[in-house]
C-alpha positions, 0 to 999 in steps of 0.5 A: 411122132415124126422120125428125127432122122427124116430131119437130117439136112442134107450136106450140100445145105448144111455147107451152104449155111452163111455160118460155115462160110468164114470157116470155109475160107479159113480151113477150106471145103475138105476139111469143113465138109468132113466136119459136116459129115461127121455132125451128121452122122452124130445126128442120125445117132440121136446125139446132135438135134438137127437144128444144132448141126451147124453149131456142132460143126463149128464146135468141132472145127480147129481154130487155125488151118494148122495143128500147131498150137500156140505156147506161152514159153514160160520155162525160162529157156530162151531159144527152147528147141521143143518150142520151136527154137527163137520166136520171130520178130514182129518185123520177121512175122510181117515179112513172112507175110509179104513174102507168102504172096509172090515177090521179086525173090529172084527177078530184077524188076528194073530189067526184067530178068532173072537176078540175084536170090535173097541179094537183101538178106545176103548184103544184110548178113554180110553187114552184120559180119563185117570181118566175113568176106562172103556169106551164104545161107543154107536151110540149117545149121547142120546143113552149113557143116554138111555143105562145107564137108561136101565141097572141101572133104570128100574122099579126104580127111577132116582133122578134129578133137576127140572132146568136139565130136558131139551128138547135136540133137534128135540122135544125130552126130557131127561124126556121122554127119561128115562121114556119110557125105564122104570125109575121114575123120582123123580124130586127135587128143582125148576127151577131155584134153587136146594139144596143138602138137596132136593136130601137127601130127595128124595133119597131111597132105590128105587133110581138107581142113581142121575142125573146130565144133562148139561143144553145144550142151556138152561140157567137160570140167575140171582137167581139160585143155583145148587148142584155140582157132587162133593157134591152128591157123598155122597149121597150112591147111583151112580152118573151119570154125562151127560156132553152133549158136549163131552169135554174130558178135560178142555179147556182155552176158555170155563172155565164153560163147563163140561169136562169128566176128572173132572167130574170124578175126582169129583166122578161121577160113570159115565159120558155120553157124544156126540162125535159129538160136542166138542170132534170133532169126528163122531156121537157117544155116550160115556160112561166113569166111573168104569171099573165094572160099564161100562162093566155092561152096555157093557153086557147088552142086550140093548147095542147091539141095540145101538152098532156103525159100523165100520165106526164110530169106524174107525172115532173116533179112528182117530180123537182121535189119529190123528192131531187136528180136525176142532173142536179144530182148530176152538177153538184155532183161535186168532181173530187177525189172523181171521181178517187178513184173513177177509181182504184177502178175502174182497180184492179178492171178491172185489165189496161190500165185506168187513172185519168185526169183529164178534162173533161166538159161540160153537153150538151143546148145548155146553157153551151156552151164551159164545161168541167167537171173530171172524171176517167175510166177510160182504156183502148185505143181499140180497145175502144169499138166492143166496150164500145158492143155489150156488155150493158149497152152502155157508151159513152165517147169517144176522146181523144188516142189512148185511150178515156175512160169518164168518171165525170161522168155516171155515177151510182155505182150504175152503178160495178159494171156498168161494171167487170163490162161492161169486165172481160168485153170485155177478157177476150174481146180476150184483156186487151190 
């Protein structure tokens, strides 16, 4: 009998198989070749038949050229940091694809000369916040505050309330960020209470600016007091307000969430914010304020290190000028509509699925403690792990012993995928 190992095909023969052509185009030759080599090793070891080598290669190759996996966000958290914060709108996704090729991001097509970078995105941002005399965009919210610190406060003092010295995620802290850029923090008040007199006593000739910081997920209740922006504007130094969540204008469902327009009207000289939270756009840091001040920041040498790429500019412009992004749609959703949708999905899933009322939240440090009435499909809690390992992954949250697949942050376009994914897991689980 012929030795099976003699029938093992050569690497180049397998790579030339027409069935692998789409994978080569999608994943590249190096990745496909690595899969071929692994399959041939399995063939030599007798685990794969020679005629099945190509099938084995295709079975083991990833479906996409990146390791990121698609996730259905059924957590009820609209801006989920671990899931990439704000999901982009279809218009922004289309803009990303267009911007991926050669574009006129920094070219004036009329003259053929270099043009202003990202002019359309900045114009869209300026139009969205008409109270700002100048606007600029950097690569994330922390970078916006870092640029302001570096340009205005290196070697000088920044006056800030102790109750606003927050940690912004992954162990990074506002005071450490600013001190690393050469600023000296002058802390005033206590953790729970600060008064205007505290700021007045602290402001001096070495003061670069007074900083107001959105507390993000940190919240102090009870015996508290703080000083609003408008009261700080009479101290004789600039007021910089980091509103964090990227809300550009007041929102009826989030009455206590600071927004850029209101903060600027209150007298803030500069507002910094994130673009990938309540604005619903790509990761970006927004700087909004007086024209001369923003221009000073834009021309600072450190600004070059924080520059956004063409993909961010394209997605930001589309977010600001196109249809409402998913974050805005989620905040506009009606609890009754969500419950009716949950009932339809529970019926389609069958078995133990049940429609229930639930509560979501903004997430991403926005509107801490504010519940958002929602609805969910309830399932046995032991299905949480299998659903996370499904394709696509479905991530919910366990509450009172049940797995809730909350619909607040899940667009209706994902309903069919959710039903299919849950039914597949239920079938593997025996329908329990």
